N, C-alpha and C positions, 0 to 999 in steps of 0.2 A: 611605502616605496613600491610595493607590488601594484597598487592601484594606479600610481602615476605611470608606471611602465606599461600597464594595460591600456590606459588612455592614450599614451604616446604612440603606441604601435597597433592600436585596434583598427580593424577594417571598417572603413566608412563607405556606405553605398545606400542609395535610396530604393533600389530595386529589391523587392521582397524575395524573389526567386534566387537572386544572387546571394542574398543574406543567408537564406536557408541552405544553399549549396555550400557556402563558406562554413556555416555552423556544422553541417554534416561532415565536412572534411576535418574540422577540428575534433569532433567527437570520435571519428575513426582514428585520427592520429593519436588522440589521448588514449583510446582503448589499446592500440597496438604498442605505443611507446611506454605507457605507464601502467598497463594492466597485464596484457598477454605476454609480452616479452619479459618484463620483470618477474611475472609469475613463474615462467619457465626457468629463469635464472635462480630464483629462490628455491624452487623445488629441486634443482640440481645441487645447490649448495647445502641447504638445510636437510640433514639426514632424516628427520621425522616429519617433513612436510610433503604431502602429495601435491599434485598440480592444482587440484581443487582447493586445498588449504592455502596455497599461495595466491590463487585468485581471490579468495576471501580476504586474505591479508591486504592485498593491493587495494581492493575495494574499500575496506574499512579505513585504510589510511588516507586515500585521496578524498574521501568524503569528510575527513576530519573527525570522524566518530571516535576512532582510536580506543577500542575496548581494552587493549593491553594484553590480549591473549596471544597475539603474535607481535613480536618485537624484532627489529626497530620500527619506529613510526615514520611515515612519510606524509607530509601535509601539503596539499594543493587546495586552491580555492574551488568552491562548487559554483563557479560562474555559469557552467552549462545548465545547472538547475535553475539559476536565476533567469536565464534566457527563456527557458521553457515556461516558467511562471509568468514572465512578462508577456509572452505571446498569448497565453490562454487565460489571463486574469480577467475578472469581471469588471466592466466599466459601466458606471451609472452615476447620475448627478443627484438623485433623490436620497436624502439622509436615511429615511426610514427603511428604504429598500436595501441600502448599504448595510445598515445595522442588522436587518433580518438575514441578509446573506452572510454576514460575518458570524452571526449566531449559529446559523445552520452549518457553516464550515467547522466551527468549534465543536459542535455536537457530533458531527460526522467524524471529525478527527479523533475525538475521545472514544467513540464507539468502535470504529473500524481499526484504529491503529494503537489503541491503548487497552480498552477493557476486553475486547474479544481476543486479541493476541495474548494478553496477560493470562486469560483462561487457558488458551492453547499451550503456552509455555508452562504453566503450573501443572498441566496434565502430562506433558512430555518430560519435563525435567524432574527427576525424582526428589531432589532436595530443595525445590523452590515452592514456597507457598504462593497463594494468589497475590498477597501484598508484595512479596519479593518480585514477582513477575510484573506487577504494576510499576514498581520502582525501576526495573530494568527497561521497560518500554519507554518510560518518561526520560530516563537518563540517555537512552539511545537516540530518540527522535529529536532531542534538544542538543545532540552532538557533544554532550558533556563527557560521556564515555569513561567513567571512573575505573572500569575493569573489575569491579568486585563481583559482578555477576556476568558469567560468560556462557552462552548457550552451547550445548554440544560437548561439554568437557567431562561429562560423566563417563566412567569406564563401561557402563552398561548401555551407552547410547549406540543404537544401530544406525547404519548409514550416516555416519558422522559427517563426512565430506558433503554429501548431498544435502544434509540438514543445514549445514552452514551456508550453502549456496541459496537455499530457500530463505534463510534468515537475511541474507544479503538483499534479496529481492524485496522482502518486507521492509528493510531499512531504507532502501532507495525510494520506495513508494511513500513511506511515512515522511521522509525528508521533503519530498516534493509537495505533499499535502500540507505539511507544517509551513513551508515557505509560502504556499498559497494563502494560508491564514494570516501570516505575518504581513504579507504584501497587501492583502485586503485591509488589514488594520492600518497599515501605513498610508493607504490611499484615502483614508477618511480624515480630512483636516480637523474636523470637530473633536477628534480623539487625541490630537497632538497637544497634550496639556502643556508641555514645556514651551512649545512654540506660541501657544495662546498667551501664556504668562509673559514670555519675552516681548511679544507685541504690546501687551498691556503695560508693562513696565517702561517700555520705550515711548509710550504715548505721553506727551506733555500734559494732556488733559487729565491724566490719572493723578497728578500731584496737586498739592494745595495751591501752589503758586509757581511762577516761572523760575524763581530763584532756586527752589528745591530741585527742580529738574536739571537746571544748569550745574548745580553743585554736584549732584550724584553722577553726572556724566562728564565731569571735569571741565565744565564751561564757565564756572563762576570764579570770582576773585575773592580775596580774603575779606574784603569789606562786606560782600554779600553773604559770605558764610557766617560772619559775626552777627549780621542783621537777622539771618534766619534762625540761628541759635537763640538769640534774644527773644524773637517772636515765640519760639517753642517754649521757652522758660516762662514767659508771661501767660501763655495758654495753660500750662500745667499748674501755675500758681493761682 
């Protein structure tokens, strides 16, 4: 339903400058209406939330990560991230170059946003092992957000609010990079296994005879079905 509404009322224009101006106005509106103002409201209502805590909650909510450390949850789509990814994604027609580029993105994503941050978290968080930190990084950048590991919740944690803001910056960058990887994967037709299988099974030449194709796709009659089954029985016998 949300997709249909967006398509129905989305802004259509061929001028790139106008598109970026429109996108910028949407980003500013989103930030004001759904981050800064709600953060002020939450910090005023919730007795134990500072303004930075409220900013962290709003960010975690609208990116659909939802770690569960601040409740309730607010879910909005990350279409802004999609727009940025589409604008700066890599375009190439050579399959080998695409695969090399995809592999480099996966390696970069793993090192910069999983393995290195996991080491940092395991060093900062007193009760987290390196495996715990790896688990948290993976759960976060995939927006699963189970909430079983939450950074900055230790009583000994210094500069807790600032720490959560830094974690938010890490999460937004990791989300952007993850979407780059997924979009690059999606842009390689040779890796779309289900589409290849679908095209293959819809090809009449894939089947033994025309009757088999017609029957499977609802184009055959009862006599052709009986004839096909009798042919299969003769083949098996």
